[in-house]
ZAMARGU-4260 file (C-alpha; in steps of 0.2 Angstrom, whole numbers, plus 5000, padded with zeros to 4 digits):
<rodrens>
0) 5000/5001/4999 | 5006/5017/4996 | 5009/5029/5009 | 5010/5045/5001 | 5003/5044/4984
5) 4987/5036/4979 | 4977/5033/4963 | 4957/5035/4965 | 4946/5032/4951 | 4929/5039/4948
10) 4918/5041/4932 | 4933/5037/4920 | 4945/5049/4929 | 4960/5044/4939 | 4966/5056/4953
15) 4983/5054/4958 | 4984/5062/4976 | 5001/5068/4984 | 4997/5069/5003 | 5014/5071/5012
20) 5010/5085/5025 | 5013/5098/5027 | 5020/5102/5010 | 5020/5086/5000 | 5040/5086/5000
25) 5044/5074/4986 | 5057/5062/4995 | 5063/5046/4986 | 5048/5037/4993 | 5036/5049/4986
30) 5045/5050/4969 | 5043/5031/4968 | 5025/5030/4973 | 5022/5044/4961 | 5029/5033/4946
35) 5018/5017/4952 | 5002/5027/4953 | 5007/5034/4934 | 5009/5015/4929 | 4993/5010/4938
40) 4984/5026/4929 | 4991/5019/4913 | 4986/5001/4914 | 4969/5004/4921 | 4958/5004/4906
45) 4943/5012/4917 | 4954/5028/4918 | 4952/5038/4902 | 4961/5055/4910 | 4970/5059/4924
50) 4972/5073/4937 | 4987/5076/4948 | 4981/5085/4964 | 4991/5091/4980 | 4976/5094/4990
55) 4967/5111/4995 | 4983/5119/5002 | 4999/5116/4992 | 5002/5105/4976 | 5020/5101/4981
60) 5035/5113/4988 | 5048/5104/4981 | 5062/5090/4983 | 5065/5085/5002 | 5080/5096/5005
65) 5087/5086/5020 | 5085/5070/5012 | 5096/5077/4997 | 5108/5087/5008 | 5114/5070/5015
70) 5119/5063/4997 | 5136/5065/4990 | 5142/5065/4971 | 5143/5047/4970 | 5125/5044/4979
75) 5117/5057/4968 | 5125/5049/4952 | 5117/5033/4956 | 5099/5040/4957 | 5098/5055/4946
80) 5091/5044/4932 | 5078/5037/4942 | 5073/5054/4949 | 5071/5060/4932 | 5061/5046/4927
85) 5050/5046/4942 | 5046/5065/4941 | 5041/5063/4923 | 5032/5049/4925 | 5015/5058/4923
90) 5021/5063/4905 | 5022/5045/4900 | 5003/5042/4905 | 4997/5040/4886 | 4980/5048/4892
95) 4975/5068/4894 | 4983/5073/4911 | 4980/5089/4921 | 4988/5095/4936 | 4978/5104/4948
100) 4988/5117/4958 | 4983/5125/4975 | 4998/5135/4984 | 5015/5131/4980 | 5022/5122/4965
105) 5042/5124/4967 | 5056/5115/4961 | 5052/5096/4960 | 5033/5100/4962 | 5034/5111/4947
110) 5043/5098/4938 | 5028/5086/4942 | 5016/5098/4934 | 5026/5102/4920 | 5024/5083/4915
115) 5006/5085/4914 | 4997/5091/4897 | 4988/5105/4906 | 4990/5115/4922 | 4975/5123/4931
120) 4979/5133/4946 | 4972/5143/4959 | 4973/5162/4961 | 4983/5159/4977 | 4997/5149/4967
125) 5016/5152/4967 | 5026/5143/4954 | 5045/5142/4953 | 5062/5133/4951 | 5072/5140/4966
130) 5086/5126/4966 | 5098/5140/4961 | 5097/5146/4979 | 5103/5129/4986 | 5118/5132/4974
135) 5110/5117/4960 | 5099/5118/4945 | 5083/5108/4943 | 5086/5088/4940 | 5070/5081/4937
140) 5069/5088/4920 | 5063/5106/4925 | 5076/5114/4912 | 5071/5105/4898 | 5052/5106/4900
145) 5052/5123/4906 | 5060/5130/4891 | 5050/5120/4878 | 5035/5127/4888 | 5038/5146/4889
150) 5053/5148/4879 | 5072/5149/4883 | 5072/5166/4888 | 5058/5166/4902 | 5066/5150/4907
155) 5082/5156/4911 | 5075/5170/4921 | 5066/5159/4932 | 5081/5146/4933 | 5094/5161/4935
160) 5084/5170/4949 | 5075/5156/4957 | 5061/5169/4960 | 5043/5164/4962 | 5028/5169/4949
165) 5011/5172/4955 | 4996/5165/4945 | 4992/5181/4934 | 5011/5181/4928 | 5011/5161/4925
170) 4996/5163/4914 | 5004/5178/4905 | 5020/5168/4901 | 5011/5152/4897 | 5016/5143/4912
175) 4998/5138/4916 | 4982/5137/4907 | 4969/5142/4918 | 4967/5152/4934 | 4951/5149/4945
180) 4948/5153/4962 | 4958/5139/4974 | 4943/5132/4981 | 4937/5128/4963 | 4955/5121/4956
185) 4949/5102/4958 | 4932/5103/4950 | 4939/5113/4937 | 4952/5100/4931 | 4938/5087/4933
190) 4928/5099/4920 | 4943/5097/4908 | 4946/5078/4911 | 4929/5073/4909 | 4929/5078/4891
195) 4938/5063/4887 | 4929/5050/4898 | 4920/5045/4882 | 4933/5049/4869 | 4943/5038/4857
200) 4956/5032/4867 | 4969/5027/4855 | 4967/5042/4846 | 4969/5053/4860 | 4984/5044/4865
205) 4991/5046/4846 | 4989/5064/4847 | 4998/5066/4862 | 5012/5054/4856 | 5014/5065/4840
210) 5015/5081/4849 | 5027/5075/4863 | 5038/5065/4851 | 5037/5078/4837 | 5045/5090/4849
215) 5061/5082/4852 | 5065/5081/4832 | 5066/5091/4817 | 5051/5095/4807 | 5053/5081/4793
220) 5054/5067/4807 | 5040/5075/4815 | 5028/5074/4801 | 5035/5055/4799 | 5029/5051/4817
225) 5013/5058/4813 | 5012/5048/4797 | 5014/5032/4806 | 5003/5037/4821 | 4990/5042/4809
230) 4990/5027/4798 | 4990/5015/4814 | 4974/5021/4819 | 4966/5015/4804 | 4966/4998/4812
235) 4956/5003/4827 | 4938/5000/4829 | 4935/5019/4835 | 4941/5024/4818 | 4927/5015/4810
240) 4914/5019/4823 | 4919/5038/4822 | 4918/5040/4803 | 4902/5029/4800 | 4894/5040/4814
245) 4900/5055/4805 | 4892/5049/4790 | 4876/5043/4796 | 4873/5057/4810 | 4885/5071/4808
250) 4899/5076/4820 | 4901/5074/4838 | 4889/5059/4841 | 4900/5044/4840 | 4901/5031/4853
255) 4918/5026/4856 | 4923/5009/4864 | 4941/5013/4867 | 4946/4999/4854
</rodrens>
């Protein structure tokens, strides 16, 4: 049984819940449990979309600095690959994902949020990568995902200064996608995720893979990725259902099976 990270499934939506009071600090145990929860959400056919949520007060205020301070070069060298994989586990879920953020999402906490497809925050949110203030840099994917999301100049500003941004600035620079009242964060995330509970799951996974894999290669290679994923969908039952429904009833009425 996981102690700090759980997966709860309701009405087609899986909620990965971080719960390590008071600040959801991401020690090695939390990181490993996060990866396990992401894997469980991946293989559970009842889960059509995923929310990552830290609770009503805080998303995650970074790595467990006390634990990290006791590690030497050799120890960190041994675990850094696992650390990156654990914090990136949400990005590997082949389903729509959204981070529901209240309060702080800092350091490793922001890295987890960056691994989601979308970020919805409360207007009390504070986001940042303050690792430079510890004499280090983000090591869980933050330098790479942040720059890809908001551009290198804005990413370097946050990385160099370690400053926090509030919800308004985060929305303006494209770090988050929606700002709501703190009490409405989780329900806003459920509203977004619920759009996909009856969707064509394999097509959604293909769309996600096309974008994510395409960002890592040149345009020509990205188009080849798209061709392969597009063509493969013609072997799915949902493609047949969707096209037949469109011809007979118009758009938006198909009853997909996920096959």
